[in-house]
C-alpha positions as CSV (number, residue, x, y, z in Angstrom):
1,X,102.1,106.9,90.2
2,X,104.4,110.0,90.5
3,X,102.5,113.2,90.7
4,X,103.7,116.8,90.7
5,X,101.8,118.6,93.5
6,X,102.6,122.3,93.7
7,X,103.1,124.2,97.0
8,X,99.7,126.0,96.7
9,X,98.1,122.6,96.8
10,X,99.9,121.8,100.1
11,X,99.0,125.2,101.5
12,X,95.4,124.6,100.8
13,X,95.0,121.0,101.8
14,X,98.2,120.1,103.8
15,X,98.0,118.8,107.4
16,X,100.8,117.3,109.6
17,X,100.7,114.8,112.5
18,X,103.4,113.9,115.0
19,X,104.4,110.2,115.7
20,X,101.7,108.2,117.5
21,X,99.1,110.9,117.0
22,X,95.6,109.7,116.1
23,X,94.3,110.9,112.7
24,X,90.8,109.5,113.2
25,X,89.2,106.9,115.4
26,X,87.1,103.9,114.5
27,X,83.3,104.6,114.7
28,X,83.8,108.4,114.4
29,X,81.7,110.1,111.7
30,X,84.0,111.0,108.8
31,X,83.7,113.4,105.9
32,X,87.4,113.6,105.0
33,X,89.9,111.4,103.2
34,X,93.7,111.7,103.1
35,X,96.6,111.4,100.6
36,X,100.0,110.6,102.2
37,X,102.6,113.1,101.0
38,X,105.3,111.6,103.3
39,X,105.5,109.3,106.4
40,X,103.7,106.1,107.4
41,X,100.2,105.6,108.8
42,X,99.0,102.5,110.7
43,X,95.5,101.4,110.2
44,X,94.1,99.4,113.1
45,X,90.8,97.8,114.2
46,X,89.4,96.6,117.5
47,X,88.5,92.9,117.2
48,X,87.2,91.3,120.4
49,X,88.7,94.2,122.4
50,X,92.1,93.6,120.9
51,X,93.9,96.0,118.5
52,X,94.6,94.3,115.2
53,X,96.9,95.9,112.6
54,X,95.2,95.9,109.2
55,X,97.9,97.7,107.2
56,X,100.7,100.3,107.2
57,X,100.3,102.9,104.5
58,X,103.1,105.1,103.1
59,X,103.9,107.9,100.5
60,X,101.3,108.1,97.7
61,X,98.6,105.9,99.5
62,X,95.1,107.1,100.1
63,X,93.0,106.3,103.1
64,X,89.6,107.2,104.7
65,X,88.1,107.5,101.2
66,X,85.0,105.5,102.2
67,X,83.8,108.7,103.9
68,X,83.3,110.1,100.5
69,X,81.7,107.0,99.0
70,X,79.5,106.1,102.0
71,X,78.1,108.2,104.8
72,X,79.1,105.7,107.5
73,X,81.3,105.9,110.6
74,X,85.0,105.1,110.3
75,X,85.6,101.3,110.0
76,X,89.1,101.6,111.5
77,X,91.5,103.9,113.4
78,X,94.4,105.7,111.6
79,X,97.5,106.5,113.6
80,X,100.7,108.3,112.5
81,X,103.7,106.0,112.9
82,X,106.2,108.8,112.4
83,X,106.1,112.5,111.3
84,X,103.3,112.4,108.7
85,X,102.4,115.0,106.1
86,X,99.0,114.5,104.5
87,X,96.7,116.2,102.1
88,X,93.2,116.3,103.6
89,X,90.2,116.4,101.4
90,X,86.6,117.0,102.4
91,X,83.5,115.9,100.6
92,X,82.8,119.5,99.8
93,X,86.2,120.4,98.2
94,X,86.4,117.3,96.1
95,X,85.5,119.3,93.0
96,X,88.6,121.5,93.6
97,X,90.8,118.4,93.8
98,X,89.4,116.9,90.6
99,X,90.1,120.1,88.6
100,X,93.3,121.2,90.4
101,X,95.3,118.0,90.0
102,X,94.1,115.6,87.3
103,X,96.8,113.0,88.0
104,X,95.8,112.6,91.7
105,X,92.1,112.7,90.7
106,X,92.7,109.8,88.3
107,X,94.5,107.8,90.9
108,X,91.6,108.4,93.3
109,X,89.0,107.4,90.7
110,X,90.9,104.1,90.1
111,X,90.9,103.4,93.9
112,X,87.3,104.4,94.3
113,X,86.3,102.1,91.4
114,X,88.1,99.1,93.1
115,X,86.5,99.9,96.5
116,X,83.0,99.9,94.9
117,X,83.7,96.7,93.1
118,X,85.0,95.1,96.4
119,X,81.8,96.2,98.2
120,X,79.6,94.8,95.5
121,X,81.6,91.5,95.5
122,X,81.2,91.2,99.3
123,X,77.5,91.8,99.0
124,X,77.3,88.9,96.6
125,X,78.9,86.7,99.3
126,X,76.5,88.0,102.0
127,X,73.5,87.3,99.8
128,X,74.3,83.6,99.8
129,X,72.2,81.8,102.4
130,X,74.3,78.7,103.3
131,X,77.3,79.4,105.5
132,X,79.5,76.8,103.7
133,X,78.8,78.5,100.4
134,X,79.7,81.9,101.9
135,X,83.0,80.5,103.0
136,X,83.6,78.9,99.6
137,X,82.9,82.2,97.9
138,X,85.2,84.1,100.1
139,X,88.0,81.7,99.1
140,X,87.0,82.1,95.5
141,X,87.1,85.9,95.8
142,X,90.5,85.8,97.3
143,X,91.8,83.4,94.7
144,X,90.4,85.5,91.8
145,X,92.1,88.6,93.2
146,X,95.6,87.2,92.9
147,X,96.7,87.1,89.2
148,X,99.7,84.9,90.1
149,X,97.6,81.9,91.1
150,X,96.9,79.0,88.7
151,X,93.3,78.2,89.6
152,X,93.6,74.8,87.9
153,X,96.1,73.7,90.6
154,X,96.1,73.5,94.4
155,X,96.5,77.1,95.7
156,X,97.6,78.8,98.9
157,X,95.8,81.8,100.3
158,X,97.5,84.0,102.9
159,X,94.4,84.4,105.1
160,X,93.3,83.5,108.6
161,X,90.0,82.0,109.6
162,X,89.1,85.3,111.4
163,X,89.5,87.1,108.1
164,X,87.3,84.6,106.3
165,X,84.7,85.0,109.0
166,X,84.7,88.7,108.6
167,X,84.3,88.7,104.8
168,X,81.6,86.0,105.0
169,X,79.6,87.9,107.7
170,X,79.8,85.0,110.1
171,X,80.9,84.6,113.7
172,X,84.3,83.2,114.1
173,X,82.8,80.0,115.6
174,X,80.4,79.4,112.7
175,X,83.2,80.1,110.2
176,X,85.6,77.8,112.0
177,X,82.9,75.0,112.0
178,X,82.5,75.3,108.2
179,X,86.3,75.5,107.6
180,X,86.8,72.4,109.8
181,X,84.2,70.5,107.8
182,X,85.9,71.5,104.5
183,X,89.2,70.4,106.0
184,X,87.8,67.0,107.2
185,X,86.4,66.3,103.7
186,X,89.9,67.1,102.3
187,X,88.7,70.2,100.3
188,X,91.2,72.5,102.1
189,X,94.1,72.4,104.6
190,X,93.9,74.8,107.5
191,X,96.9,76.6,109.0
192,X,97.2,79.5,111.4
193,X,98.0,82.1,108.7
194,X,97.0,80.4,105.5
195,X,94.5,78.2,103.8
196,X,95.4,75.7,101.1
197,X,92.5,75.0,98.7
198,X,92.8,71.7,96.8
199,X,90.3,72.5,93.9
200,X,89.2,76.1,93.8
201,X,87.4,75.5,90.5
202,X,85.0,73.1,92.3
203,X,84.1,76.0,94.7
204,X,83.6,78.3,91.8
205,X,81.2,75.9,90.1
206,X,79.2,75.2,93.3
207,X,78.8,78.9,94.1
208,X,78.0,79.8,90.5
209,X,75.3,77.1,90.4
210,X,73.7,78.3,93.6
211,X,73.8,81.9,92.6
212,X,72.2,81.0,89.2
213,X,69.3,79.1,91.0
214,X,68.8,82.1,93.3
215,X,68.0,84.4,90.4
216,X,65.9,82.1,88.3
């Protein structure tokens, strides 16, 4: 979404970072979020003492917004890849942003709505008791997020077993055990960087049935 942001806006909220400079660290408290005016920002997370790239963000992207939605420590580290110009917003000046630039405010509200939905969807997964159903529901969630997939057919999800474990709230060992079982029963095919699901509709039905029985 192209947005006209006047110079006064940059004077008030603008910050700059040099290449490789850390914008914020994982586990730090955070009350600010950022809009990228120009440059690239790498988002990384420590997993088993190894740094894992989660994403690279660029012009027009927003990051750190969970600080506004939840009063929790940073879930990842943000590092400037090159010379980066950002708009930095604090919980307390959010009202100024909302009234000062409606186009940017609208974009943020769309992002916030999706983040809240994603958090709610993940909670639905975590509330399932059986590890295998948690794994199935993660795969269902990922399938439903991709509008290009035909859920009546065999589908391929670009996801690792570590990612599935994280979303399911399981250890990598427990997740791998359940994925291996699904593979041995020919429900899925496991690869290093993808998972092929033979009949995702079957997973949808099993999860929906279990969820229905939980709330009766």
